Structure formats: C-alpha cells, structure tokens
C-alpha positions as CSV (number, residue, x, y, z in Angstrom):
1,M,62.8,81.8,169.3
2,F,65.7,84.1,168.5
3,I,67.3,81.6,166.2
4,F,68.8,83.0,163.0
5,A,71.4,80.6,161.8
6,K,70.4,78.3,158.9
7,R,70.3,75.1,161.0
8,K,67.9,72.2,160.5
9,F,67.5,69.0,162.4
10,I,64.8,66.3,162.4
11,I,64.5,63.6,165.0
12,S,61.7,61.1,164.7
13,R,59.8,60.0,167.8
14,K,57.5,57.1,167.1
15,T,56.0,57.0,170.6
16,M,54.1,60.2,170.1
17,K,50.4,59.6,169.3
18,E,50.4,62.7,167.0
19,K,52.7,62.6,164.0
20,V,54.7,65.6,165.1
21,I,58.3,65.8,164.0
22,P,60.8,67.8,166.1
23,V,62.4,70.4,163.8
24,T,63.8,73.9,163.7
25,R,63.2,75.3,160.2
26,V,64.1,78.7,158.7
27,L,62.3,79.8,155.5
28,E,63.8,82.6,153.3
29,D,65.4,84.2,156.4
30,S,61.9,85.4,157.2
31,F,60.2,82.7,159.3
32,V,61.5,80.5,162.1
33,Y,59.5,77.5,163.1
34,S,60.5,75.4,166.2
35,C,59.0,72.2,167.4
36,T,60.7,70.0,170.1
37,F,60.0,67.5,172.8
38,G,62.9,68.3,175.1
39,Q,64.1,71.5,176.9
40,Q,66.6,73.4,174.7
41,Y,68.8,76.4,175.2
42,S,69.2,79.0,172.4
43,H,72.5,79.2,170.6
44,E,72.0,82.7,169.1
45,Q,72.2,85.4,171.7
46,F,72.2,88.6,169.6
47,V,68.9,89.7,168.0
48,P,69.8,91.7,164.9
49,F,66.3,92.2,163.6
50,H,62.8,92.9,164.9
51,V,61.1,89.6,165.8
52,L,57.4,88.9,166.0
53,A,56.8,85.6,167.8
54,F,53.8,83.4,168.7
55,Q,53.8,80.6,171.2
56,F,51.6,77.7,170.0
57,S,52.4,75.4,172.9
58,G,54.9,75.1,175.7
59,E,56.8,78.2,177.0
60,T,59.8,80.3,176.0
61,H,61.8,81.7,178.9
62,I,63.8,84.7,177.8
63,Q,66.5,86.5,179.6
64,H,67.3,89.9,178.1
65,Q,69.3,93.0,178.9
66,T,66.8,94.5,181.3
67,G,65.1,91.5,182.8
68,K,63.3,88.2,182.2
69,L,60.0,87.3,180.6
70,V,58.0,84.1,179.9
71,L,56.2,83.7,176.6
72,K,53.2,81.4,177.3
73,K,50.8,79.5,175.1
74,N,48.8,81.8,172.7
75,Q,50.9,84.9,173.7
76,V,52.6,87.2,171.1
77,L,56.0,88.8,171.6
78,L,57.4,91.7,169.6
79,A,61.1,92.0,170.2
80,Q,63.2,95.0,169.0
81,K,66.3,94.6,167.0
82,N,69.9,95.0,168.3
83,Q,69.6,93.5,171.7
84,L,71.1,90.6,173.7
85,A,68.9,87.8,174.7
86,K,69.0,84.1,175.8
87,S,66.1,81.8,175.6
88,I,65.1,78.3,176.9
89,K,62.4,76.2,175.2
90,I,60.2,74.5,177.7
91,P,57.8,71.8,176.3
92,A,54.2,71.6,177.5
93,A,52.8,68.8,179.7
94,D,52.2,66.7,176.5
95,K,56.0,67.1,175.8
96,V,55.5,69.4,172.8
97,Y,57.0,72.8,172.3
98,K,56.0,74.8,169.3
99,S,56.6,78.4,168.3
100,M,56.8,80.6,165.2
101,S,58.8,83.7,164.7
102,V,58.6,86.3,161.9
103,I,61.9,88.1,161.2
104,I,61.4,91.7,160.1
105,A,64.7,93.0,158.6
106,D,65.7,96.6,158.1
107,A,65.5,96.3,154.3
108,T,61.9,95.1,154.6
109,L,61.0,97.9,157.0
110,R,62.6,100.6,154.8
111,Q,60.8,99.4,151.7
112,Y,57.5,99.3,153.6
113,A,58.0,102.8,155.0
114,L,58.8,104.1,151.5
115,N,55.7,102.4,150.0
116,N,53.5,103.8,152.7
117,S,55.0,107.3,153.1
118,I,56.1,106.6,156.7
119,H,58.6,109.2,158.0
120,E,59.5,108.5,161.6
121,N,62.2,110.8,163.0
122,K,62.0,110.0,166.7
123,H,64.4,107.7,168.5
124,Y,62.5,104.9,170.2
125,T,63.3,104.8,173.9
126,G,60.5,102.5,175.2
127,E,60.5,98.8,176.2
128,K,62.4,96.5,173.8
129,N,60.3,93.5,174.4
130,L,56.5,93.9,174.2
131,L,53.9,91.2,175.0
132,L,50.9,91.9,172.8
133,K,47.3,90.8,173.1
134,P,47.1,88.0,170.5
135,G,43.5,88.5,169.4
136,A,41.8,86.6,166.5
137,L,43.7,88.5,163.7
138,L,47.2,87.7,165.0
139,K,46.2,84.1,165.9
140,S,44.8,83.6,162.4
141,Y,47.9,85.1,160.8
142,F,50.3,82.7,162.6
143,Q,48.0,79.7,161.9
144,S,48.2,80.6,158.2
145,L,52.0,80.3,158.4
146,L,52.0,76.7,159.7
147,P,51.4,74.9,156.4
148,Y,54.4,76.6,154.9
149,V,56.8,75.3,157.6
150,E,55.2,72.0,158.5
151,Q,54.5,70.8,155.0
152,S,57.3,72.4,153.0
153,E,60.9,73.4,153.3
154,K,60.7,76.3,150.8
155,I,58.8,79.4,150.2
156,S,59.3,81.9,147.4
157,K,60.9,85.3,148.2
158,K,57.8,87.0,146.8
159,L,55.4,85.1,149.1
160,A,57.7,85.6,152.1
161,A,57.6,89.3,151.4
162,I,53.8,89.3,151.2
163,K,53.4,87.5,154.5
164,T,56.0,89.7,156.3
165,N,54.2,92.8,155.0
166,E,51.0,91.3,156.3
167,A,52.5,91.0,159.7
168,M,53.4,94.7,159.7
169,E,50.0,95.7,158.4
170,L,48.4,93.8,161.3
171,L,50.7,95.3,163.9
172,L,50.0,98.9,162.8
173,H,46.3,98.2,162.5
174,L,46.0,96.7,166.0
175,K,48.4,99.2,167.6
176,P,49.3,102.3,165.5
177,S,51.7,103.5,168.2
178,L,54.1,100.8,167.2
179,K,55.2,102.9,164.3
180,S,58.0,104.5,166.4
181,F,59.1,101.0,167.6
182,L,59.2,99.5,164.1
183,F,60.6,102.4,162.0
184,D,63.4,103.8,164.2
185,F,66.4,103.7,161.8
186,S,68.6,106.0,163.9
187,G,72.0,104.6,164.8
188,S,73.1,103.4,168.3
189,Y,74.1,106.1,170.7
190,K,77.4,105.8,172.6
191,I,76.7,104.5,176.1
192,D,78.7,103.8,179.3
193,L,80.9,100.9,178.2
194,E,81.9,99.8,181.7
195,K,78.4,99.6,183.0
196,F,77.2,97.8,179.9
197,M,79.9,95.2,180.0
198,L,79.5,94.5,183.7
199,Q,75.8,93.8,183.1
200,N,76.2,91.8,179.9
201,Y,79.5,89.9,180.0
202,H,77.7,86.5,180.2
203,Y,76.2,86.8,176.7
204,N,78.2,84.6,174.2
205,V,78.4,87.0,171.2
206,P,81.2,88.3,169.0
207,I,83.1,91.4,170.1
208,E,81.6,93.2,167.1
209,H,78.1,92.9,168.6
210,F,79.3,94.4,172.0
211,A,80.8,97.3,170.0
212,K,77.6,97.9,168.1
213,L,75.4,97.8,171.2
214,T,77.6,100.4,172.9
215,G,77.4,102.7,169.9
216,R,81.0,102.3,168.8
217,S,83.0,101.0,165.8
218,L,85.1,97.9,166.6
219,A,88.3,100.0,166.7
220,A,86.8,102.6,169.0
221,F,85.3,99.8,171.3
222,K,88.7,98.1,171.7
223,R,90.4,101.4,172.4
224,D,87.8,102.5,175.0
225,F,87.7,99.0,176.5
226,K,91.5,99.1,177.0
227,N,91.3,102.5,178.7
228,V,88.5,101.3,181.1
229,F,89.7,97.7,181.9
230,Q,93.4,97.8,181.1
231,T,93.2,94.7,179.0
232,S,91.6,93.3,175.8
233,P,87.9,92.4,175.6
234,R,88.5,88.7,175.0
235,K,90.8,88.4,178.0
236,W,88.5,90.3,180.3
237,L,85.4,88.3,179.3
238,Q,87.2,85.0,179.9
239,E,88.5,86.2,183.3
240,K,85.1,87.7,184.4
241,R,83.2,84.6,183.4
242,L,85.6,82.2,185.2
243,I,85.6,84.3,188.4
244,E,81.8,84.3,188.4
245,A,81.8,80.5,187.7
246,Y,84.0,79.9,190.8
247,H,81.7,82.0,192.9
248,L,78.6,80.2,191.8
249,I,80.1,76.8,192.3
250,H,81.9,77.5,195.6
251,E,79.5,79.9,197.3
252,K,76.1,79.0,195.7
253,N,76.6,75.2,195.2
254,R,75.7,75.4,191.6
255,K,76.6,72.5,189.3
256,P,79.2,73.1,186.5
257,A,76.9,71.6,183.9
258,D,74.2,74.0,184.9
259,I,76.1,77.2,184.6
260,Y,78.6,77.0,181.7
261,L,76.1,78.1,179.1
262,E,74.6,80.6,181.5
263,L,78.0,82.3,181.7
264,G,78.8,82.4,178.0
265,F,81.0,79.3,177.4
266,E,80.3,77.5,174.2
267,N,80.7,74.0,175.5
268,I,81.5,72.3,178.8
269,S,84.9,71.0,177.6
270,H,86.2,74.5,176.9
271,F,84.8,75.6,180.3
272,Y,86.6,72.8,182.2
273,T,89.9,73.5,180.3
274,S,89.8,77.3,180.9
275,F,88.8,76.8,184.6
276,R,91.7,74.5,185.3
277,Q,94.2,76.7,183.6
278,K,93.1,79.6,185.9
279,F,92.5,77.9,189.2
280,G,94.6,74.8,188.9
281,V,91.6,72.5,189.5
282,T,88.6,71.5,187.5
283,P,85.1,72.9,188.4
284,S,84.0,69.6,189.8
285,G,87.1,69.6,192.0
286,I,85.8,72.5,194.2
287,E,82.2,71.4,194.7
C-alpha cells in the first residue's frame, strides 16, 4: 500500500501450509502487490498518483493528513494523488497480509480523458481517501490481477494500460460522480504554510514535496518558510521532531524504538545520534 519505489524482496517460509511467498512486487509502475507475514511500516510517505487498492487479507492502517483509516479484508480504497500518508501492514490471524494497488498516473488519466471526451474544469475539494463498496465487479477485477503478480515478474506496457483503463471504466460505471475526483488536473493552491507544517512535520518526505503540497515552487517555499520560522526547513524539521520525541519519551513514557519512524526519522541510529547532539543524552537515558 502506498509503495512506489522499485523494491523487491522474497523471503521463504517453509512452515506455512500454503505455498505463499512474502513479496512486494511492482509491475510496469502500474500495479503493486504486497504479501507478508510480519507487521511492516511503509517507507514511502508521499502519494504522487491516484491509487486504487484492494485488501485481500489482513489490514492496512493508514495515517493521512486529515485523520486515520483502516482498510479491512475485501474493502476497496481510492486515494487521491499528492497527499502525505503513512501505512502499517497488519497480517491476519493466519499470519498472511495481502493487498493489491493500481497506480493511476496523470499521463494515463489525461489520455483516458482525451479518448473519452472528458472535460472536467472543477477543482475537487472533497475527501481525499474514499472507502468504496467492493461489489462483485471490483472484486473480480482485482482477482484477475493476481496471476500477473503471483506467477510473473513482468507485464507488457500495453497490457498494463488495458488493465489500468479497465479500473477507470469500472470506477466511473459504479460511481459516475468520481469524475471530478479522477480528472482534476488543476494545480495546487497556495495554502497556509505555518499551519500545514505544524500538522505534517512528522512525515519523512523531501522538502520538494512539502513545497508542492503547499502550492509553492521550491524557491518560494524556502523563502516563505524562512519568513515564518526564521530558519531553514531542514533545521526546523529536525528540531521539531526531536522536541516532540523528548516529550513522548519523558511525558508519555513511549519507547524510542516505537516512535522514531512515527516522527519521521529514517533509522534508529540517526535518531539516537541527533537526540544526543541536542539533549546531551540518548533517548534511552531519559526513560
């Protein structure tokens, strides 16, 4: 869920009765299949494209900019592009987590709109994450994708385009009102930078993404950020995350190992080093 880097890993587990191999697989930058036996945190925290996801088993716990949601077995999620989100994969009782996501890029949407004479001029202002009724059609669609990702590591660009277009056809057939959600090509509007950063500093994404989400060029973002916070974005983010870490450990009795990813640090070693440089003690030293 919400994984876009071209990573792949396979770990065999002979004790499983079913011959299921844990894997995260990306095909033609269009389909993301994830199967795992252990709880996993997402690495990617910026959603650059629309994503249509189906939960085969287990649960995906998602924290996004306006709240939290849980994608449960047989549920479908349609997530809008250009938003921040973190997810945790939770295996089912039989220890298997399995999900499938369809990535719907702007180029695909524009071509589809051109081919079908779709002209949507309104800026979409509704919910960015929609839980849809799965129904027989969507369930069958996702089932049809499984052989491609479970039995093959490749899919042709032509076939990927056909299956992605099929997803859009199904969405518009089942819910025509999604047209404004899918085909909003308007740019981001400039928003309150201070409010946005105070709400989203814990997402570990490049500065360029923060700039885009606040409706600014990178240069304008850095300039406005300096005027608001009197320092650079990188320094402010580090400071803000460390102060929050101290508060969670000292006041809330949270464990360092449980919060470093939550606060946007890439690894626990970097977290410990940065914490000691600021406070003169390691995170475990103030528990």
